[in-house]
C-alpha positions as a printed Julia matrix, in Angstrom:
343×3 Matrix{Float64}:
 -12.4    17.72  -12.02
 -13.21   19.71   -8.86
 -10.55   19.29   -6.21
 -11.31   19.56   -2.49
  -8.16   20.43   -0.6
  -7.19   17.73    1.84
  -6.03   20.02    4.64
  -4.1    18.15    7.3
  -4.46   14.95    5.29
  -2.27   16.41    2.55
   0.96   15.39    4.24
   3.97   13.51    3.01
   3.71    9.74    2.67
   7.0     7.89    2.46
   7.11    5.19   -0.18
   7.98    1.75    1.13
   9.38   -1.3    -0.58
   7.11   -3.72   -2.38
   5.97   -5.82    0.58
   8.81   -8.03    1.85
   8.48  -10.78   -0.72
  11.7   -10.18   -2.69
  13.62  -10.16    0.59
  12.61  -13.68    1.64
  14.78  -16.68    0.79
  13.28  -20.13    1.34
  14.7   -23.61    1.22
  18.29  -23.06    2.39
  19.54  -26.51    3.38
  22.07  -26.55    6.24
  24.26  -29.42    7.39
  27.36  -29.19    9.59
  29.47  -31.42   11.84
  31.56  -30.35   14.84
  32.95  -31.67   18.11
  29.81  -30.64   19.98
  26.11  -30.28   19.15
  26.27  -26.56   19.93
  29.21  -25.93   17.59
  27.54  -27.97   14.82
  24.36  -25.91   15.1
  26.24  -22.61   15.19
  28.32  -23.54   12.14
  25.27  -24.71   10.2
  23.33  -21.53   10.95
  26.25  -19.28   10.02
  26.76  -21.11    6.73
  23.02  -21.07    5.99
  22.66  -17.36    6.69
  25.64  -16.6     4.47
  24.28  -18.8     1.69
  20.87  -17.13    1.97
  22.4   -13.64    1.82
  24.38  -14.62   -1.26
  21.22  -15.95   -2.94
  19.41  -12.69   -2.13
  22.22  -10.55   -3.55
  22.24  -12.65   -6.72
  18.46  -12.23   -6.95
  18.58   -8.43   -6.69
  21.68   -7.71   -8.81
  23.08   -8.49  -12.25
  26.26  -10.55  -12.7
  28.0    -7.8   -14.68
  27.26   -5.23  -11.97
  28.63   -7.51   -9.25
  31.77   -8.04  -11.28
  32.26   -4.37  -12.15
  31.81   -3.23   -8.55
  34.19   -5.89   -7.24
  31.54   -7.08   -4.82
  33.38   -8.87   -1.96
  32.34  -12.23   -0.6
  29.86  -11.57    2.17
  30.96  -12.68    5.63
  28.86  -14.51    8.19
  28.75  -11.4    10.41
  27.63   -9.19    7.51
  24.95  -11.71    6.53
  23.64  -11.85   10.1
  23.26   -8.06   10.18
  21.03   -8.17    7.09
  18.59  -10.72    8.54
  15.33   -9.65   10.19
  14.2   -13.16   11.15
  14.48  -16.84   10.32
  12.59  -20.09   10.65
  14.04  -23.59   10.83
  12.24  -26.7     9.61
  13.18  -30.38    9.29
  15.66  -30.13   12.16
  17.83  -33.17   12.82
  20.56  -33.16   15.43
  23.01  -35.47   17.08
  25.98  -35.05   19.38
  28.19  -33.93   16.46
  25.86  -33.02   13.57
  23.09  -30.51   12.85
  20.8   -30.43    9.8
  17.76  -28.41    8.79
  16.18  -26.07    6.26
  16.14  -22.3     6.72
  13.64  -19.67    5.62
  15.24  -16.24    5.93
  13.57  -12.83    6.03
  16.0   -10.02    5.25
  15.62   -6.4     6.36
  15.04   -4.37    3.16
  16.6    -1.22    4.62
  19.74   -3.05    5.74
  20.09   -4.74    2.34
  19.68   -1.43    0.53
  22.33    0.19    2.72
  24.72   -2.7     2.16
  24.42   -2.73   -1.64
  24.32    1.07   -1.97
  27.43    1.34    0.19
  29.26   -0.96   -2.21
  27.99    0.93   -5.25
  26.12   -2.05   -6.69
  22.96   -1.25   -8.71
  20.07   -3.44   -7.6
  16.41   -4.11   -8.36
  13.76   -4.76   -5.74
  10.57   -4.1    -7.73
   8.7    -7.2    -8.8
   6.95   -8.02  -12.04
   3.26   -8.82  -11.85
   2.75  -12.33  -10.41
   1.98  -15.1   -12.84
   0.34  -18.51  -12.51
   2.37  -21.57  -13.47
   0.7   -24.8   -14.55
   3.3   -27.62  -14.43
   2.66  -30.58  -16.75
   4.8   -33.72  -16.55
   5.51  -35.78  -19.68
   5.88  -39.45  -18.75
   8.07  -41.99  -20.53
   4.96  -43.31  -22.22
   4.35  -39.9   -23.76
   1.29  -39.24  -21.6
   1.07  -35.84  -19.95
  -0.24  -35.39  -16.41
  -0.7   -32.67  -13.82
   0.73  -32.88  -10.32
   3.62  -34.95   -9.06
   7.22  -33.86   -8.47
   7.16  -31.13  -11.12
   4.26  -29.42   -9.34
   5.92  -29.91   -5.93
   9.02  -28.08   -7.14
   7.0   -25.02   -8.11
   4.95  -25.17   -4.94
   7.76  -25.63   -2.4
  10.75  -23.55   -3.53
   9.65  -20.02   -2.72
   9.29  -18.83   -6.31
   6.54  -16.47   -5.15
   9.37  -14.36   -3.71
  11.22  -14.03   -7.02
  11.47  -10.7    -8.8
   9.26  -12.41  -11.39
   6.94  -14.21   -8.95
   5.01  -17.32   -9.96
   2.23  -19.13   -8.11
   1.64  -22.82   -8.73
  -1.83  -23.82   -9.88
  -3.38  -26.65   -7.89
  -6.86  -27.26   -9.27
  -8.9   -30.38   -9.93
 -11.09  -28.37  -12.28
  -8.58  -28.45  -15.14
  -7.1   -31.4   -17.02
  -3.68  -31.9   -18.54
  -5.27  -32.18  -21.99
  -7.02  -28.83  -21.57
  -3.78  -27.22  -20.43
  -1.55  -28.62  -23.17
  -4.09  -27.8   -25.87
  -4.34  -24.26  -24.44
  -8.1   -24.5   -23.97
  -9.06  -20.84  -23.65
 -12.09  -21.29  -21.4
 -10.21  -23.59  -19.0
  -7.23  -21.24  -18.77
  -9.51  -18.23  -18.34
 -11.26  -19.98  -15.46
  -7.93  -20.69  -13.73
  -6.74  -17.1   -14.08
 -10.05  -15.7   -12.86
  -9.98  -18.01   -9.84
  -6.45  -16.89   -8.93
  -7.02  -13.22   -9.75
  -4.07  -13.18  -12.18
  -3.66  -12.04  -15.78
  -1.07  -14.48  -17.15
  -0.26  -18.16  -16.84
   2.88  -20.07  -17.74
   2.17  -23.56  -19.06
   5.34  -25.64  -18.65
   5.81  -29.21  -19.85
   8.8   -31.07  -18.37
  10.29  -34.5   -18.92
  12.92  -36.08  -16.71
  15.48  -38.55  -18.01
  18.19  -40.28  -15.99
  20.46  -37.46  -14.85
  18.83  -34.72  -16.98
  15.64  -32.79  -17.52
  14.12  -30.65  -20.24
  11.26  -28.19  -19.96
   9.55  -25.52  -22.01
   6.18  -24.05  -22.78
   4.24  -20.84  -23.31
   2.97  -17.85  -21.38
  -0.7   -17.18  -22.1
  -2.85  -14.13  -21.48
  -6.02  -12.6   -22.87
  -6.42   -9.36  -24.81
  -9.21   -6.86  -24.26
 -11.54   -8.8   -26.54
 -10.9   -12.12  -24.82
  -8.51  -13.46  -27.43
  -5.74  -15.8   -26.3
  -2.24  -14.35  -26.53
   0.88  -16.56  -26.49
   4.54  -15.98  -25.71
   7.1   -18.76  -26.01
   9.13  -19.74  -22.95
  12.62  -20.6   -24.14
  13.2   -24.3   -23.42
  15.83  -25.51  -20.96
  17.73  -28.78  -21.18
  20.27  -29.48  -18.48
  21.81  -31.99  -16.14
  19.93  -32.34  -12.89
  16.3   -32.62  -11.9
  13.02  -30.72  -11.91
  14.21  -28.18   -9.33
  17.21  -27.25  -11.49
  14.93  -26.7   -14.5
  12.49  -24.56  -12.53
  15.27  -22.4   -11.09
  16.8   -21.93  -14.54
  13.46  -20.73  -15.95
  12.83  -18.33  -13.06
  16.38  -16.98  -13.04
  16.28  -16.34  -16.79
  13.08  -14.33  -16.41
  14.57  -12.47  -13.43
  17.64  -11.5   -15.46
  15.44  -10.03  -18.21
  13.35   -8.13  -15.62
  16.45   -6.76  -13.87
  18.0    -5.52  -17.11
  14.8    -3.62  -17.89
  14.32   -2.31  -14.34
  17.76   -1.56  -12.92
  18.34    2.13  -12.19
  21.86    3.39  -12.9
  21.12    7.12  -12.83
  20.8     8.23   -9.19
  19.09   11.54  -10.02
  15.45   11.98   -9.05
  12.54   13.67  -10.82
   9.27   15.16   -9.64
   5.94   14.43  -11.3
   2.41   15.73  -10.69
  -0.25   13.03  -10.89
  -4.04   12.82  -11.0
  -5.19    9.6    -9.32
  -8.57    8.61  -10.78
 -10.95    6.21   -8.99
 -14.64    5.34   -8.61
 -14.82    4.48   -4.92
 -12.89    4.51   -1.65
 -11.64    0.93   -2.01
 -10.16    1.68   -5.44
  -8.52    4.86   -4.09
  -6.85    2.9    -1.32
  -5.54    0.31   -3.78
  -4.14    2.98   -6.11
  -2.66    4.92   -3.2
  -0.93    1.77   -1.98
   0.33    0.99   -5.5
   1.91    4.43   -5.81
   3.32    4.87   -2.31
   4.59    1.3    -2.19
   6.52    1.41   -5.48
  10.25    1.03   -4.87
  11.15    3.66   -7.48
   8.94    6.28   -5.82
  10.83    7.88   -2.96
   8.13   10.26   -1.77
   4.46   10.84   -2.55
   2.68   13.98   -1.35
  -1.11   14.06   -1.36
  -2.07   17.61   -2.4
  -5.85   17.37   -2.8
  -8.65   14.83   -2.93
 -12.26   14.58   -4.07
 -14.77   11.76   -4.31
 -13.45   10.64   -7.71
  -9.82   11.71   -7.8
  -6.75   12.93   -5.98
  -3.84   15.19   -6.82
  -0.45   13.84   -5.84
   3.15   14.91   -6.35
   5.73   12.14   -6.48
   9.51   12.06   -6.47
  10.93    9.07   -8.33
  14.17    7.43   -9.38
  14.71    5.91  -12.8
  13.22    6.62  -16.2
   9.52    7.34  -16.57
   9.1     4.07  -18.46
  10.54    2.14  -15.51
   8.09    3.78  -13.13
   5.27    2.9   -15.54
   6.39   -0.74  -15.62
   6.56   -1.03  -11.83
   3.16    0.57  -11.33
   1.67   -1.73  -13.98
   3.0    -4.7   -12.03
   1.21   -3.29   -8.99
  -2.11   -3.0   -10.82
  -1.97    0.69  -11.75
  -1.59    2.39  -15.14
   0.52    5.55  -15.39
  -0.27    7.39  -18.61
  -0.35   10.91  -20.0
  -3.8    12.37  -20.63
  -4.21   15.32  -23.0
  -6.53   17.15  -20.6
  -5.39   15.98  -17.16
  -1.67   15.47  -17.65
  -0.15   12.4   -16.01
  -2.8    10.13  -14.53
  -2.93    6.87  -12.59
  -5.88    4.53  -13.08
  -6.63    0.94  -12.18
  -5.37   -1.55  -14.74
């Protein structure tokens, strides 16, 4: 490959966090009473911000790491300092009571400083997003799409999870096609959403309890359907409890594979390979936006490739996994060394 030196363009690009999605917490219900409307609102907001910060910390860290580090209970003031913005919906107020639902956007840099200062390992890189097709099993045994089970996946902010899922809402697919794992129907859904995997989840609600389970489907290079079992859940509560249990279980597995405990950094020379300018921009964004990559220096560029030097935290395999989730493949080539290509 013939490299053309990039001149002034070959500067240092600081890697940023993976969008802001993992740092958003939706659906925090607040409800407080006080002697005045003002005090009720203030108390509700303080409690909601603290609850949201706690949920974020639990999302980004492992239980054993929180326990080992002796992570203190976060205060309302500390929680407020981590928040970049908030939205309130479903407000209801009276002279002595305030209710609503919060959506909280946390400042990634402030959160990193807070957790790093306490010595708590954390994960902010996300797995590749996945579609979820919720199927409800009725008391009659019939299985249908839509309803409360779909609403739970659509309205609880699971797109912000470390293992993000996007609910499928399509009239072009039937419950029978989903449950029978009809390959052409599932392929059409994934193509429409631009995703590579779908989680088909069948849930049934009984009085006071719910059970759910299913499979994750994808397609190999030859178009064959691949299946992975989703461990079933059976618990007291409703559809939302089941959905959260499934997401949290997947998040725990992702965190254990992705958490970085060694703080040392390593340098790696890369060849970024692409066919056009649009692909170059996507690969550049995938590399510079990876949370494990601290710095990325563009050394040279041509019409079909670029030379880049990166500094990264974590094991090489962890960097490979994060880049794969961002649509890029890091692999070692016998002739070119370490390369990054589109997935």
